[in-house]
C-alpha positions in Angstrom: -8.8 -0.1 -7.6 -8.8 3.4 -8.9 -8.1 6.1 -6.3 -9.2 9.5 -7.5 -10.9 11.1 -4.6 -11.0 10.7 -0.9 -13.5 11.7 1.7 -13.1 15.5 3.1 -13.0 14.3 6.8 -14.0 18.1 7.9 -16.9 18.4 5.6 -19.5 16.0 3.6 -18.3 15.0 0.0 -14.9 14.1 -1.7 -11.8 16.1 -2.5 -8.7 15.4 -4.6 -6.4 13.1 -2.9 -3.6 15.0 -1.3 -0.8 14.9 -4.2 -0.5 14.1 -7.9 0.9 10.7 -7.0 -2.0 9.8 -4.8 -4.2 9.1 -8.0 -3.4 5.8 -8.6 -4.6 2.3 -9.7 -4.0 0.0 -6.6 -4.0 -3.8 -7.5 -6.5 -5.8 -5.3 -6.5 -9.5 -4.8 -9.3 -12.1 -4.9 -9.7 -11.9 -1.0 -10.7 -8.1 -0.9 -12.9 -8.3 -4.3 -14.6 -11.2 -2.8 -15.2 -9.2 0.4 -16.1 -6.2 -1.2 -18.6 -7.9 -3.3 -20.3 -9.8 -0.5 -20.3 -6.2 1.6 -21.8 -4.5 -1.5 -24.2 -7.2 -1.9 -25.4 -7.2 1.7 -25.5 -3.4 2.1 -25.4 -1.7 -1.4 -23.8 1.7 -2.2 -24.5 5.0 -0.9 -26.2 7.4 -3.2 -22.9 9.0 -4.0 -21.5 5.8 -4.8 -19.6 5.0 -1.4 -19.0 1.6 -0.4 -19.1 1.9 3.2 -22.3 3.3 4.7 -23.8 4.0 8.3 -26.7 2.0 9.5 -29.0 4.5 7.5 -27.4 3.9 4.2 -25.5 7.3 4.3 -21.7 7.5 3.2 -19.7 6.6 6.1 -17.9 9.5 7.4 -14.3 9.6 9.0 -16.0 10.5 12.7 -18.4 7.7 12.3 -15.5 5.2 11.1 -13.3 6.4 13.9 -15.9 6.0 16.7 -16.6 2.4 15.2 -12.8 1.6 15.1 -12.3 2.8 18.7 -15.1 0.8 19.3 -13.6 -2.6 18.8 -11.1 -2.1 21.6 -8.0 -2.0 19.2 -5.2 0.2 20.1 -4.3 0.4 16.8 -4.5 3.6 14.6 -6.3 3.3 11.1 -2.8 4.6 9.3 -1.3 1.2 10.8 -3.5 -0.7 8.4 -1.3 1.3 5.5 2.0 0.3 7.4 0.9 -3.3 7.8 0.0 -3.4 3.8 3.4 -2.1 3.1 5.2 -4.5 5.3 3.3 -7.5 3.9 4.1 -6.4 0.3 8.0 -6.1 1.3 7.9 -9.4 2.8 6.5 -10.9 0.0 9.0 -9.6 -2.4 7.4 -6.4 -3.9 10.0 -3.9 -5.3 10.4 -0.4 -4.0 8.7 0.9 -7.1 5.6 -1.3 -6.8 5.4 -0.2 -2.9 5.5 3.6 -3.9 2.9 3.1 -6.5 0.4 1.4 -4.1 0.7 3.6 -1.4 0.8 6.5 -3.5 4.4 8.4 -2.9 5.8 10.9 -4.7 9.0 9.1 -5.1 10.9 5.9 -4.2 13.1 7.9 -1.8 10.0 8.6 0.3 8.9 5.1 0.3 12.4 3.9 1.4 12.9 6.9 4.0 9.7 5.0 5.6 9.9 1.3 5.2 13.8 0.6 4.2 14.4 -1.3 7.6 11.8 -3.7 6.1 13.8 -4.8 3.1 15.8 -7.8 4.0 19.4 -7.5 3.9 20.7 -10.2 1.4 24.6 -10.2 1.5 25.0 -13.7 0.0 22.9 -13.1 -2.9 24.8 -9.7 -3.4 28.2 -11.6 -3.4 27.0 -14.1 -5.6 25.5 -11.5 -8.3 29.0 -9.4 -8.1 31.1 -12.8 -8.5 29.1 -13.4 -11.4 29.3 -9.9 -12.9 32.9 -10.0 -12.5 33.9 -13.3 -13.5 32.9 -12.5 -16.9 35.6 -9.4 -16.4 38.4 -11.6 -15.2 40.5 -13.1 -17.4 43.1 -15.7 -16.0 45.9 -14.2 -18.0 45.9 -11.2 -15.6 46.8 -13.3 -12.8 50.3 -14.2 -12.9 51.7 -17.0 -10.9 
């Protein structure tokens, strides 16, 4: 999915994304593609190409979306969906750079600043990697005995 524009929350129409790094291609899997295809087959896009529409087929505005989201009775904010996606990516083994690209962060440092606590500590793996690397450097003739 290519992110090149965003809906203007204060007016009708589109505006550029917040930053240059926000323009990106986000990989979407089979589940998302199938659900979007089913949605478009049922409702069709708006005249401006928007995927999501209101009951009249007009592009879904942020105020309408917010009203619908609050109407389902959740205490979550829509931005929490972004955090959910990030934490799922990290739990699944995605790299910092991959999460950065998908979220549109300007740098990996930004991604780590927000999500570092989600990456698991792997002390045993780190020890094994260092042991293997150092084993190549250590000669038995260095050890006196």
